[in-house]
C-alpha positions in Angstrom: -51.1 -2.3 43.3 -51.7 -3.2 47.0 -48.7 -3.1 49.3 -48.3 -6.8 49.8 -48.4 -7.5 46.1 -46.0 -4.7 45.4 -43.6 -6.2 47.9 -43.8 -9.6 46.2 -43.2 -7.9 42.8 -40.1 -6.1 44.1 -39.0 -9.3 45.8 -39.4 -11.2 42.5 -37.4 -8.6 40.6 -34.8 -8.9 43.3 -34.6 -12.6 42.8 -34.2 -12.0 39.1 -31.3 -9.6 40.0 -29.8 -12.5 42.1 -29.9 -14.6 38.9 -28.1 -11.8 37.1 -25.4 -11.8 39.7 -25.0 -15.5 39.4 -24.4 -14.8 35.6 -21.9 -12.1 36.3 -20.0 -14.5 38.5 -20.3 -17.7 36.4 -19.7 -16.5 32.8 -16.3 -14.7 33.3 -15.0 -17.4 35.6 -16.1 -20.2 33.3 -14.5 -18.4 30.3 -11.2 -18.0 32.1 -11.2 -21.6 33.4 -11.9 -22.9 29.9 -9.4 -20.8 28.1 -6.9 -19.5 30.7 -6.9 -16.3 28.7 -7.8 -12.7 29.8 -8.3 -11.9 26.1 -10.9 -14.7 25.7 -12.6 -13.4 28.9 -12.9 -10.0 27.3 -14.4 -11.7 24.2 -17.1 -13.4 26.2 -17.8 -10.0 27.9 -18.3 -8.6 24.4 -20.6 -11.5 23.4 -22.5 -11.1 26.6 -23.3 -7.4 26.1 -23.5 -6.7 22.4 -26.8 -8.5 21.7 -28.3 -6.8 24.7 -27.3 -3.4 23.4 -28.6 -4.0 19.9 -31.9 -5.3 21.1 -32.7 -2.4 23.5 -34.5 -0.1 21.0 -36.9 -3.0 20.1 -37.3 -3.8 23.8 -38.4 -0.1 24.3 -41.1 -0.3 21.7 -42.4 -3.6 23.1 -42.5 -2.0 26.6 -44.7 0.8 25.3 -47.1 -1.7 23.6 -47.1 -4.8 25.8 -47.8 -4.9 29.6 -44.9 -5.5 31.8 -46.0 -8.7 33.3 -46.1 -10.4 29.9 -42.6 -9.2 29.1 -41.3 -10.3 32.6 -42.7 -13.8 32.1 -41.4 -14.1 28.6 -37.9 -12.9 29.5 -37.7 -15.2 32.6 -39.0 -18.3 30.8 -36.4 -17.8 28.1 -33.6 -17.4 30.7 -34.8 -20.4 32.6 -34.8 -22.6 29.5 -31.4 -21.3 28.4 -29.8 -22.0 31.8 -31.1 -25.5 32.0 -30.3 -26.2 28.3 -26.8 -24.9 28.5 -26.1 -27.0 31.6 -27.3 -30.1 29.8 -25.4 -29.5 26.6 -22.1 -28.8 28.5 -22.5 -32.2 30.1 -23.3 -34.0 26.8 -20.7 -32.1 24.6 -17.7 -31.3 26.8 -15.5 -30.2 23.8 -17.9 -27.4 22.9 -18.2 -25.7 26.2 -16.9 -22.3 25.2 -19.2 -22.1 22.1 -22.1 -23.1 24.3 -21.1 -20.4 26.8 -21.1 -17.8 24.1 -24.5 -18.7 22.8 -25.8 -18.9 26.4 -24.4 -15.4 27.2 -25.8 -13.9 24.1 -29.3 -15.3 24.6 -29.4 -14.3 28.3 -28.4 -10.8 27.4 -31.3 -10.3 25.0 -33.8 -11.5 27.6 -32.2 -9.3 30.2 -32.6 -6.3 28.0 -36.3 -6.8 27.7 -36.8 -7.4 31.4 -34.7 -4.3 32.3 -36.6 -1.9 30.0 -40.0 -3.4 31.1 -39.1 -2.5 34.7 -37.9 1.0 33.8 -41.3 1.6 31.9 -43.5 -0.1 34.6 -42.3 1.9 37.6 -43.4 5.3 36.5 -46.9 3.9 35.7 -47.4 2.8 39.3 -45.4 5.3 41.3 -46.2 9.0 41.6 -43.5 11.5 40.6 -43.0 12.8 44.2 -42.2 9.3 45.4 -39.9 8.3 42.5 -36.6 9.0 44.2 -37.6 6.8 47.1 -38.9 4.1 44.8 -35.7 4.1 42.7 -33.7 3.8 45.9 -35.8 0.8 47.0 -35.3 -0.9 43.6 -31.6 0.0 43.6 -31.3 -1.2 47.2 -32.9 -4.6 46.2 -30.4 -4.9 43.4 -27.5 -4.1 45.7 -28.7 -6.7 48.1 -28.5 -9.2 45.3 -25.0 -7.9 44.5 -24.0 -8.9 48.1 -25.9 -12.2 48.2 -25.4 -13.4 44.6 -21.6 -13.7 44.4 -21.4 -15.0 48.0 -23.9 -17.8 47.2 -22.4 -18.4 43.8 -18.9 -18.8 45.3 -20.3 -21.1 48.0 -22.0 -23.3 45.3 -18.9 -23.2 43.1 -16.8 -24.5 46.0 -19.2 -27.5 46.4 -20.2 -28.1 42.8 -18.7 -27.9 39.3 -18.8 -24.3 38.0 -21.0 -25.5 35.2 -23.7 -26.5 37.7 -24.3 -22.8 38.3 -26.0 -22.7 34.9 -28.7 -25.1 36.2 -29.1 -23.0 39.4 -29.5 -19.9 37.3 -32.2 -21.6 35.3 -34.0 -22.6 38.5 -33.9 -19.0 39.8 -35.6 -17.7 36.7 -38.2 -20.4 36.8 -39.1 -19.2 40.3 -39.4 -15.6 39.2 -41.7 -16.7 36.4 -44.0 -18.4 38.8 -44.0 -15.3 41.1 -44.8 -12.9 38.3 -47.6 -15.1 36.9 -49.2 -15.2 40.4 -49.3 -11.4 40.3 -50.9 -11.0 36.9 -54.3 -9.9 38.4 -52.6 -6.7 39.7 -50.0 -6.2 37.0 -52.7 -6.2 34.3 -53.9 -2.8 35.7 -50.9 -1.1 34.2 -51.8 1.8 31.9 -50.0 1.7 28.6 -49.3 4.5 26.2 -51.8 5.3 23.4 -49.6 3.5 20.9 -50.3 0.2 22.7 -53.4 -0.4 20.6 -51.5 -0.2 17.3 -50.5 -3.3 15.5 -46.8 -4.1 16.1 -45.1 -4.3 12.7 -41.5 -3.8 11.5 -42.5 -0.3 10.4 -44.2 0.6 13.7 -41.1 -0.6 15.6 -38.8 1.5 13.4 -41.2 4.5 13.9 -41.1 4.0 17.6 -37.3 4.0 17.6 -37.3 7.2 15.6 -39.6 8.9 18.1 -37.3 7.9 20.9 -34.3 9.4 19.2 -36.2 12.6 18.4 -37.3 12.9 22.0 -33.8 12.4 23.4 -32.3 15.0 21.1 -34.7 17.6 22.5 -33.4 17.0 26.1 -29.9 18.5 26.5 -29.7 17.6 30.2 -30.6 14.0 29.5 -28.0 13.9 26.7 -25.4 15.0 29.2 -26.5 12.1 31.5 -26.2 9.7 28.7 -22.7 10.8 27.9 -21.4 10.6 31.5 -23.1 7.2 32.0 -21.3 5.9 28.9 -18.0 6.9 30.4 -18.9 5.3 33.7 -20.0 2.1 32.0 -16.7 2.0 30.2 -14.8 2.2 33.5 -17.1 -0.3 35.2 -17.1 -2.6 32.1 -13.3 -2.8 32.0 -13.2 -3.4 35.7 -15.7 -6.3 35.4 -14.1 -7.8 32.3 -10.7 -7.9 33.9 -11.7 -8.9 37.4 -11.5 -12.6 37.0 -8.1 -12.4 35.2 -6.7 -10.0 37.8 -7.9 -12.0 40.8 -7.0 -15.4 39.6 -4.2 -14.6 37.2 -2.4 -11.5 38.6 -2.9 -11.9 42.3 -3.2 -15.8 42.3 -6.2 -15.9 44.5 -8.8 -18.8 44.6 -12.2 -18.6 43.0 -13.9 -17.8 46.3 -11.9 -14.5 46.4 -13.3 -13.6 43.0 -16.8 -14.0 44.5 -15.8 -11.8 47.4 -15.1 -8.9 45.1 -18.7 -8.4 44.1 -19.9 -9.2 47.6 -17.7 -6.4 48.9 -19.0 -4.1 46.3 -22.6 -5.0 47.3 -21.9 -4.2 50.9 -20.5 -0.8 50.0 -23.6 -0.3 47.9 -26.0 -1.1 50.7 -24.1 1.2 53.1 -24.3 3.9 50.5 -28.1 3.5 50.2 -28.5 4.3 53.9 -27.5 7.9 53.1 -28.6 8.3 49.5 -32.2 9.5 50.3 -30.8 12.2 52.6 -28.1 13.2 50.1 -30.7 13.5 47.4 -32.6 16.0 49.6 -29.5 18.0 50.5 -27.7 18.0 47.2 -28.8 19.4 43.9 -29.0 16.8 41.0 -25.8 18.2 39.5 -23.9 18.0 42.8 -25.2 14.5 43.5 -24.2 13.4 40.1 -20.6 14.8 40.4 -20.2 13.3 43.9 -21.2 9.8 42.7 -19.1 10.1 39.6 -16.0 11.2 41.5 -16.3 8.2 43.9 -16.5 5.8 40.9 -13.4 7.3 39.4 -11.5 7.0 42.6 -12.4 3.3 42.7 -11.2 2.9 39.1 -7.9 4.6 39.9 -7.4 2.3 42.9 -8.1 -0.8 40.8 -5.5 0.3 38.3 -2.8 1.1 40.9 -3.3 -1.6 43.4 -0.2 -3.6 44.4 -2.0 -6.2 46.7 -5.2 -8.1 46.4 -6.6 -6.3 49.5 -6.0 -2.9 47.8 -7.6 -4.2 44.6 -10.6 -5.6 46.4 -11.2 -2.3 48.4 -10.9 -0.3 45.2 -13.2 -2.6 43.3 -15.8 -2.3 46.0 -15.7 1.5 45.8 -15.8 1.3 42.0 -18.9 -0.9 41.7 -20.5 -0.1 45.1 -21.0 3.6 44.4 -22.6 2.9 41.0 -26.0 2.5 42.7 -25.8 6.1 44.0 -25.0 7.2 40.5 -28.0 5.2 39.1 -30.5 6.7 41.5 -29.5 10.2 40.4 -29.7 9.5 36.7 -32.9 7.4 36.9 -34.7 10.0 39.0 -33.7 12.8 36.6 -34.8 10.8 33.5 -38.3 10.3 35.0 -38.5 14.0 35.8 -37.5 15.1 32.3 -38.7 12.6 29.7 -42.4 12.9 28.6 -44.4 10.0 29.9 -45.9 9.2 26.5 -42.4 8.6 25.0 -40.8 7.2 28.1 -40.1 3.6 27.2 -39.0 4.3 23.6 -36.7 7.1 24.8 -35.3 5.0 27.7 -34.5 2.2 25.3 -32.4 4.5 23.1 -30.7 5.8 26.3 -29.9 2.3 27.4 -28.5 1.4 24.0 -26.1 4.4 24.2 -25.3 3.8 27.8 -24.6 0.2 27.5 -22.8 0.4 24.2 -19.6 1.1 26.1 -19.9 -2.3 27.9 -19.2 -4.4 24.8 -16.6 -1.7 23.8 -15.0 -2.4 27.2 -14.9 -6.1 26.4 -13.4 -5.4 22.9 -10.7 -3.1 24.5 -9.8 -5.8 27.0 -9.6 -8.4 24.1 -7.4 -6.2 22.0 -5.0 -4.7 24.6 -4.4 -7.5 27.1 -1.6 -8.8 25.0 0.3 -5.5 25.3 -0.9 -4.2 28.6 -1.8 -5.6 32.0 -5.5 -5.7 33.0 -4.9 -3.1 35.6 -3.2 -0.7 33.1 -6.3 -1.0 30.9 -8.5 -0.2 33.9 -6.5 2.9 34.7 -6.6 4.0 31.1 -10.4 3.7 31.0 -10.6 6.1 34.0 -8.4 8.7 32.3 -10.5 8.5 29.2 -13.7 8.9 31.2 -12.4 12.0 33.0 -11.4 13.7 29.7 -14.9 13.0 28.3 -16.7 14.2 31.4 -15.0 17.6 31.2 -16.4 18.1 27.7 -19.9 17.2 29.0 -20.0 19.8 31.7 -22.1 22.3 29.6 -24.8 19.7 29.1 -24.7 18.5 32.7 -25.1 22.0 34.0 -28.6 22.0 32.5 -29.5 19.7 35.5 -29.6 22.9 37.6 -32.8 24.0 35.7 -36.2 22.5 36.8 -37.9 20.5 34.0 -41.5 20.7 33.1 -43.2 17.7 34.9 -44.3 14.8 32.8 -47.8 13.4 33.0 -48.5 12.1 36.6 -48.3 8.4 37.3 -51.7 6.6 37.9 -53.0 6.5 41.5 -52.1 3.4 43.4 -55.7 2.7 44.3 -57.6 3.5 41.1 -58.1 0.4 38.9 -56.7 -2.0 41.5 -58.9 -5.1 41.8 -58.5 -5.0 45.6 -59.2 -1.3 45.8 -55.7 -0.4 46.7 -55.8 -2.2 50.0 -54.0 -5.3 51.3 
């Protein structure tokens, strides 16, 4: 894909990530405002993530069989329609707002799962292996920029408009990403799919694809270790996110704008981190880089659990979420290095299912335990549980010290491009 079109593609995915950040701001805040309950906020977090997790294996099979641009357009159209429809229904049926919010969150999560897996599968098809760490840093940096801009813009809009109006804004954002992706279809159609793409997609073939992904994962002990530690990280992050609205507004009695500032601060830390991530990835071994990023996340989680003032809480929250990007670059790069290209999307989908399973679990834990424990105590408990699990995973993670057999190379940028690989 030519450089200009690649920049537009990355920018479009960045805009979609901005919509995701609007969602992360709007859904917990709306849930807490509608119910005034930290428990119900945890429930909406469970509803927001469980459908996404369950759909991931199917999304992986689709990503192996259907070109990414079709999946991007389909996912973004669904999210645009859901955003605008939810906004309209909330205006027309005020008494059913929480139910509408639950349906909206579930539908958006399924579409987000397909879009995420499509991006994970598309990138290795366009980017050579020796440039993968840099490409992953760019993608992660784009996402972190949205983490800074998204909550700040959402908080600004929420101060001027009713919070429900954010749903219409979210719908409009995804409509724009749909138009952008559609305009790039000429180049995105050059994507080379796996040999299974020509097979008819049936329920049996989907089940077979899921089985192949599981089998491939079980043969990769280092990747299994990455899955385990990522699950523990997502539990800590999930609890932190699920309790952030209740802690900011309920515990520390801060206005909505301060809630938006939490994610903005995390995004700023993330961007600052990415200024040094490429150099760190050259200096540190994969195992050392993973442990460094994991330790920073745990420090942030401990600070969130022990904070006595909102400033302490905000700084710790920024460290917790802001260093996740560093962690993601490490695990994404290692996955591309170690998973066979032919089975990549199917295997990634199983990995994502396992990784993100801890997010609805985080919502369930918050729902169950907020009546007996404070949100901060639950956050601290999740860090302790994560550290105990990480110790048990050390033997698998130590396999990162061995060099994997390289997967099939990604296609050349120029070959097959309608414009001959030039701008």
